[in-house]
C-alpha positions as CSV (number, residue, x, y, z in Angstrom):
1,M,57.5,50.9,25.8
2,T,60.9,51.2,25.0
3,E,63.6,49.0,25.3
4,G,65.3,50.3,27.9
5,T,62.7,50.9,29.9
6,R,61.8,47.4,29.3
7,E,65.4,46.3,30.6
8,Q,65.3,48.4,33.3
9,G,61.5,46.5,34.6
10,Q,63.2,43.0,34.4
11,E,66.3,43.9,36.5
12,V,64.1,45.5,38.7
13,G,62.0,42.5,39.1
14,G,65.0,40.1,39.2
15,M,66.4,42.1,42.6
16,S,62.3,41.9,43.7
17,R,62.6,38.1,43.2
18,R,66.0,37.9,44.9
19,A,65.2,40.1,47.6
20,P,63.6,37.6,50.0
21,L,66.7,34.6,49.0
22,V,69.2,37.4,49.9
23,A,67.3,38.6,53.4
24,L,67.1,34.7,54.3
25,A,71.1,34.6,53.5
26,R,71.7,37.7,55.7
27,M,69.8,36.3,58.7
28,A,71.5,32.9,58.3
29,G,74.8,35.3,58.4
30,W,73.7,36.6,61.9
31,L,73.9,32.5,63.5
32,I,77.0,31.9,62.1
33,V,78.8,33.6,64.9
34,P,76.6,31.7,67.7
35,L,76.9,28.6,65.8
36,F,80.5,29.0,65.9
37,V,80.8,29.8,70.1
38,T,78.0,27.2,70.6
39,G,79.9,24.6,68.7
40,T,83.6,25.3,70.1
41,C,82.1,25.8,74.1
42,A,79.9,22.6,73.7
43,G,83.7,20.1,72.4
44,Y,85.9,21.7,75.1
45,F,82.3,21.2,77.8
46,L,82.2,17.8,76.8
47,T,85.7,17.2,76.7
48,I,86.0,18.3,79.8
49,S,83.1,15.8,81.3
50,A,84.5,12.5,79.6
51,G,87.7,13.8,82.1
52,F,89.9,13.8,78.9
53,W,91.6,17.5,79.6
54,D,94.9,17.6,81.1
55,E,95.6,20.9,82.7
56,D,99.2,19.6,83.1
57,A,99.6,19.5,78.9
58,V,100.0,22.8,78.4
59,V,101.1,22.7,74.8
60,D,98.2,20.7,74.0
61,N,95.8,23.1,75.5
62,V,97.1,26.0,74.2
63,T,97.5,24.5,70.5
64,G,93.9,24.0,70.7
65,V,92.8,27.6,71.9
66,M,94.9,29.3,69.6
67,L,93.4,26.7,66.5
68,S,90.2,27.6,67.6
69,V,90.5,31.1,67.4
70,G,92.2,30.9,64.0
71,F,88.8,29.2,62.7
72,G,86.6,32.0,64.7
73,A,88.3,34.4,62.2
74,F,87.0,32.4,59.3
75,A,83.6,32.3,61.3
76,V,83.5,35.8,62.2
77,V,84.5,37.1,58.6
78,G,82.3,34.8,56.9
79,A,79.7,35.9,58.6
80,L,80.3,39.2,57.8
81,L,80.7,38.5,54.5
82,V,77.7,36.7,54.0
83,V,75.5,39.4,55.7
84,R,77.1,42.2,53.4
85,R,77.7,40.6,49.9
86,P,75.6,37.6,50.2
87,T,75.8,36.9,46.7
88,N,79.5,36.1,46.8
89,A,80.2,32.7,47.7
90,I,83.4,33.3,49.3
91,G,82.1,34.5,52.5
92,W,80.1,31.4,52.2
93,I,83.1,29.2,51.8
94,L,84.8,30.8,54.9
95,A,81.8,30.6,57.2
96,A,81.6,27.0,56.2
97,T,85.3,26.2,56.9
98,G,85.2,28.2,60.0
99,L,81.8,26.3,61.3
100,M,82.9,22.3,60.0
101,V,85.9,22.3,62.7
102,P,83.7,23.4,66.0
103,I,80.6,21.6,64.9
104,F,82.1,18.2,64.2
105,N,84.4,18.2,66.6
106,A,81.8,18.4,69.0
107,G,80.1,16.1,67.7
108,G,82.9,13.6,68.3
109,A,83.7,15.0,71.6
110,Y,79.9,13.8,72.5
111,A,80.5,10.6,71.0
112,T,83.9,10.4,73.4
113,Y,82.2,11.7,76.4
114,V,79.2,8.9,76.1
115,M,81.9,5.9,75.5
116,A,84.0,7.2,78.3
117,T,80.8,7.4,80.7
118,R,78.2,4.7,79.3
119,G,80.0,2.7,77.1
120,R,77.4,2.2,74.6
121,P,76.8,4.6,72.1
122,D,73.4,6.1,71.7
123,A,72.1,7.3,67.7
124,L,73.4,11.1,68.3
125,A,76.4,9.6,69.3
126,V,76.9,7.6,66.3
127,F,76.1,10.5,64.1
128,G,78.7,12.8,65.8
129,A,82.0,10.1,65.8
130,W,80.6,9.2,61.6
131,A,80.8,13.1,60.5
132,A,84.0,14.2,62.9
133,N,85.7,10.9,61.3
134,C,84.7,12.4,57.4
135,Y,84.8,16.3,57.1
136,W,88.4,17.0,57.6
137,F,88.8,16.4,53.1
138,L,85.8,18.0,52.5
139,M,86.9,21.3,54.6
140,L,90.3,21.5,53.4
141,A,88.8,21.2,49.8
142,L,87.1,24.1,50.5
143,A,89.9,26.8,51.9
144,L,92.8,25.1,49.8
145,I,91.1,24.3,46.5
146,Y,87.6,26.2,46.2
147,L,88.8,29.5,48.0
148,P,91.5,30.3,45.6
149,M,89.7,29.2,42.5
150,L,86.9,31.6,43.6
151,F,88.5,34.9,45.3
152,P,88.0,37.4,44.6
153,D,84.2,37.6,43.2
154,G,82.9,34.2,43.7
155,R,83.5,32.9,40.4
156,L,85.9,30.8,38.4
157,L,88.4,32.9,36.0
158,S,86.8,31.2,32.9
159,R,85.0,27.9,31.9
160,R,88.6,26.2,31.2
161,W,88.7,26.1,35.0
162,L,85.5,24.5,35.5
163,P,87.0,20.4,34.8
164,V,89.9,21.7,38.3
165,A,86.6,22.1,39.8
166,V,85.1,19.1,39.3
167,L,88.3,17.3,39.9
168,G,88.7,18.4,43.0
169,G,85.4,17.5,43.9
170,I,85.2,14.1,42.7
171,G,88.5,13.4,44.7
172,T,87.1,15.3,47.6
173,L,84.0,13.3,47.4
174,G,85.3,10.1,47.1
175,I,87.8,10.2,50.0
176,V,84.8,11.8,52.4
177,L,82.7,8.9,51.0
178,L,85.7,6.1,51.5
179,R,86.3,7.2,55.1
180,A,82.0,7.7,55.8
181,L,81.5,3.8,55.4
182,V,84.6,2.4,57.6
183,D,83.2,-0.8,59.7
184,T,84.5,0.8,62.8
185,I,84.3,4.5,63.2
186,P,87.2,5.3,65.5
187,V,86.2,7.5,68.9
188,Q,89.2,9.8,70.0
189,E,90.7,9.7,73.3
190,V,89.3,6.4,74.0
191,S,91.5,3.7,72.9
192,G,90.8,0.6,71.7
193,H,87.1,1.4,71.4
194,G,85.1,2.2,68.2
195,I,81.3,2.4,67.1
196,A,79.9,0.2,64.7
197,N,78.9,2.0,61.7
198,P,75.5,1.4,60.5
199,I,76.3,1.9,57.0
200,G,80.0,0.7,56.4
201,I,81.1,-2.1,54.6
202,E,82.4,-5.0,56.5
203,G,86.5,-5.4,56.7
204,L,86.6,-1.5,55.3
205,D,89.2,-0.5,58.6
206,K,91.7,1.4,57.2
207,P,90.5,3.1,54.0
208,G,94.1,4.8,53.4
209,E,95.6,2.0,52.3
210,L,93.4,1.4,49.4
211,P,94.2,2.0,45.7
212,I,91.1,3.9,45.0
213,F,92.2,6.1,48.1
214,G,95.5,7.2,46.7
215,V,93.6,7.8,43.4
216,G,91.2,10.5,45.6
217,E,94.0,12.0,47.2
218,G,95.8,12.5,43.4
219,F,93.1,14.0,42.1
220,F,92.9,16.2,45.3
221,L,96.4,17.4,45.1
222,V,96.0,18.0,41.0
223,A,93.3,20.1,42.0
224,A,94.9,22.3,44.3
225,A,97.7,23.1,42.1
226,G,95.4,23.5,39.9
227,A,94.2,26.0,42.2
228,V,97.6,28.0,43.0
229,A,98.0,28.0,38.8
230,S,94.7,30.0,38.8
231,V,95.8,32.7,41.4
232,V,98.7,33.4,39.6
233,V,96.7,33.7,36.0
234,R,94.2,35.9,37.4
235,F,96.9,37.6,39.4
236,R,99.0,38.5,36.1
237,R,95.3,39.6,34.3
238,S,94.2,41.5,36.8
239,R,93.9,45.2,36.8
240,G,92.9,48.4,39.2
241,V,90.8,46.7,42.2
242,E,91.1,43.5,41.7
243,R,95.3,43.5,40.8
244,Q,95.1,44.5,44.8
245,Q,92.7,42.2,45.8
246,M,95.2,39.8,44.8
247,K,98.2,41.2,45.8
248,L,96.9,41.1,49.3
249,F,95.8,37.6,49.3
250,A,99.0,36.4,47.5
251,Y,100.9,38.4,50.3
252,V,99.3,36.5,52.8
253,I,100.1,32.6,51.5
254,V,103.5,33.7,50.9
255,V,105.0,35.6,54.0
256,L,102.7,33.5,57.0
257,I,101.7,30.0,55.0
258,G,104.9,30.0,53.2
259,G,106.9,31.0,56.0
260,S,105.7,28.1,58.3
261,V,106.2,25.8,55.7
262,L,109.7,27.0,55.4
263,A,110.2,27.0,59.4
264,G,108.8,23.5,59.1
265,T,111.0,22.6,56.4
266,I,114.1,23.8,58.5
267,S,113.3,22.5,61.2
268,D,112.9,18.8,60.1
269,V,116.4,18.7,57.9
270,T,118.3,20.5,60.8
271,G,116.4,18.9,63.9
272,V,115.9,22.5,65.3
273,G,112.9,22.3,67.7
274,W,112.3,25.9,68.0
275,L,112.0,26.2,64.4
276,G,109.0,23.7,64.5
277,E,107.6,25.2,67.2
278,S,108.1,28.4,64.9
279,S,106.6,27.1,62.5
280,F,103.3,25.9,63.9
281,V,102.6,29.5,65.4
282,V,103.3,31.2,62.1
283,S,100.7,28.8,60.3
284,V,98.2,29.7,63.2
285,I,98.9,33.7,62.4
286,G,98.7,32.6,58.8
287,L,95.4,30.6,59.4
288,M,93.8,33.7,61.6
289,C,95.2,36.6,59.0
290,L,93.9,34.7,55.3
291,P,90.4,35.4,56.5
292,I,90.8,38.7,57.5
293,A,92.8,39.5,54.6
294,V,90.1,37.7,52.2
295,G,87.0,40.1,54.0
296,I,89.6,43.2,54.0
297,A,90.0,42.5,49.9
298,I,86.2,42.0,49.2
299,L,85.1,44.9,51.3
300,R,87.9,47.1,49.9
301,Y,88.7,48.8,53.3
302,K,92.0,50.4,52.6
303,L,93.2,48.3,49.7
304,Y,95.8,50.3,48.6
305,E,98.1,50.0,51.5
306,I,98.5,46.5,50.5
307,D,102.1,48.0,48.6
308,I,103.4,50.0,51.2
309,L,103.3,46.5,53.5
310,I,104.5,44.5,50.8
311,N,107.2,47.2,50.4
312,R,108.2,46.7,53.9
313,T,107.8,43.3,54.0
314,L,110.7,42.8,51.0
315,V,112.8,45.5,53.3
316,Y,112.5,44.2,56.7
317,G,112.5,40.6,56.1
318,P,115.7,40.2,54.6
319,L,117.1,43.2,57.4
320,T,115.9,41.1,60.1
321,A,117.6,37.6,58.3
322,T,121.0,39.8,58.0
323,L,121.0,41.2,61.6
324,A,120.7,37.7,62.7
325,L,123.1,35.9,61.1
326,V,125.7,38.9,62.1
327,Y,124.9,38.9,65.3
328,F,125.0,35.3,66.0
329,G,127.9,34.9,63.4
330,G,129.8,37.9,65.9
331,V,128.7,35.7,69.0
332,A,130.1,32.9,67.9
333,T,133.1,34.2,66.5
334,T,134.4,36.3,69.4
335,Q,133.1,33.1,71.5
336,L,135.9,31.4,69.9
337,V,138.4,33.9,69.5
338,F,137.8,34.2,73.1
339,R,137.9,30.5,73.9
340,A,141.7,30.4,71.9
341,L,142.9,33.1,74.1
342,T,141.8,32.1,77.5
343,G,140.8,28.1,77.1
344,Q,137.7,29.0,78.6
345,Q,134.6,27.8,78.0
346,Q,131.9,30.2,79.5
347,Q,130.8,32.6,76.8
348,P,132.0,36.3,77.8
349,Q,129.6,39.3,77.9
350,L,132.0,40.9,75.6
351,A,130.8,38.9,73.0
352,I,127.2,39.9,73.2
353,V,128.2,43.7,73.6
354,I,129.9,44.2,70.4
355,S,127.7,41.9,68.3
356,T,124.7,44.7,69.7
357,L,127.1,47.2,68.9
358,V,127.6,45.9,65.2
359,I,124.0,46.0,64.3
360,A,123.4,49.0,66.0
361,A,125.7,50.7,63.7
362,L,124.9,48.7,60.8
363,F,120.9,48.9,60.8
364,N,120.5,52.3,58.9
365,P,123.1,51.8,56.1
366,L,122.0,48.0,55.7
367,R,118.5,49.4,55.7
368,R,119.0,52.1,53.0
369,R,121.3,50.1,50.6
370,I,117.6,46.9,50.8
371,Q,115.5,49.4,50.2
372,A,117.7,50.8,47.4
373,F,117.7,47.0,45.6
374,I,114.4,46.2,46.3
375,D,113.2,49.5,44.5
376,R,115.7,49.0,41.5
377,R,114.5,45.1,41.8
378,F,110.8,45.1,42.2
379,Y,109.4,49.1,41.8
380,R,111.9,50.5,39.3
381,N,109.3,53.6,38.2
382,K,109.3,54.5,41.5
383,Y,113.3,54.0,41.6
384,D,113.2,55.6,37.7
385,A,111.3,58.9,38.9
386,R,112.6,59.6,42.2
387,K,116.4,59.3,39.9
388,T,115.0,61.7,37.5
389,L,113.8,64.6,40.1
390,E,117.0,64.5,41.4
391,A,118.9,65.0,38.6
392,F,116.4,67.7,37.3
393,S,116.9,69.5,40.8
394,T,120.5,68.8,40.1
395,R,120.2,71.0,36.9
396,L,118.0,73.0,37.8
397,R,120.4,75.1,40.0
398,D,122.9,75.9,37.6
399,E,120.6,76.2,34.6
400,T,119.5,79.7,33.7
401,D,118.1,79.4,29.9
402,L,114.0,79.5,30.7
403,D,113.7,77.7,27.1
404,A,115.9,75.0,28.5
405,L,113.9,74.3,31.6
406,N,111.1,74.6,30.2
407,D,111.9,71.7,27.9
408,E,113.5,69.9,30.6
409,L,110.3,70.5,32.7
410,V,108.6,68.7,30.6
411,G,110.7,65.9,29.9
412,V,110.6,65.4,33.5
413,V,106.7,65.0,33.8
414,R,106.4,63.1,30.7
415,E,109.1,60.6,32.1
416,T,107.8,60.8,35.7
417,I,103.6,60.9,35.6
418,Q,103.5,59.5,31.9
419,P,100.7,61.5,30.8
420,A,98.7,60.8,28.2
421,H,99.4,64.4,26.7
422,V,101.5,67.0,28.3
423,S,101.5,71.0,27.4
424,L,103.2,74.2,29.4
425,W,101.1,77.3,29.3
426,L,103.4,80.4,29.8
427,R,101.3,82.7,31.5
428,P,102.2,86.2,31.7
429,D,102.4,87.7,35.3
430,T,102.6,91.0,36.5
431,P,106.0,91.6,39.1
432,M,106.1,94.8,41.3
433,N,108.1,96.5,38.9
434,G,105.1,96.7,36.3
435,K,107.0,94.3,33.7
436,Q,105.6,90.9,32.6
437,E,106.9,88.2,32.7
438,N,106.3,84.3,31.4
439,Q,105.6,82.0,34.6
440,P,105.6,78.4,33.3
441,T,102.4,76.1,33.8
442,I,101.9,72.7,33.5
443,S,98.8,71.0,32.4
444,T,98.2,67.4,31.8
């Protein structure tokens, strides 16, 4: 038996040994979405049964539903990746993140229901309240540390990043352990009631005030920062398909999650309430889009269209912000002038009409200028290629020397396409009068 045949046999044998595990993983993948739906429905049912569902609290109810939809995206995409790519850890991370919230919240809702209706907890209520009190930082670690560090292939960038992953695990487990050992487990919605923790430490009521808890949080934050650094390094080193995957991942994080943080910060500084509400809406949209983007990147569905999406975002984001400033600035200026001339406090409709007309007139010229700036700054190759072709088209109308045109044509191809080799063949052609003429043919 040759060495190549032996290696092929070992590979086939390894695949056959892993086949039962892969089949089991795929079976587990099909259970993820039903578990999510069951946990979500059970949580809402128990909350309503306990009498803590307020139909008048529209904002809180809508918020809960939106969060359920957001984590549902994690569960659905995680299930899809587990079934399609069972050996990639990213699918399992998404699935675990999506399942923790409904299942553990359902346990907390059961504890609330038992304490509100019976006043004494049973074993399941104790476990439900205990798990609901502990899981949050574990879920955050999966989403904020290990998902960025392992994306897109499910492996660390190199062994050098292992200490960051270990540090995040130590910090997370330390925080979870301290919350798991509280003396009395708080019960949601039932004020003044708690459940005695059978494994709790007497006197440990506020673990967040302990110095060791702060150390755990510090480890967690350092690991989260390391995860961001890992994404940056992986993006700079990536090529081809992996680079497109990293582009899509970074796009969702920067545009949606970054936009949410920016809107929330501006709202806190300026006190503008609608910005804070917008921040929450954008964060929920980001929560839903992040797993979808991860799924698209790993399954490589229309991956190269991300360049167009990034370009349009870079153009229409500043364009929208500029037009909004022009609109509100125009309305405010016209109102001040009208008030100074007439002394009336009521806002005139003329201000809105004038601002709208100005925006309509500025849209296309401003869009072209922003597009040109974006191309010059971020898409230099595309911008230079377009300028080169425009210049060649101008010379083509005036140039009559065939040899000069051939040289310029080769130069244009070399500058715009940048091939490894360019050759120009002059193909003999027979026109209508029977004379042969040389026609250029490009070969790269």
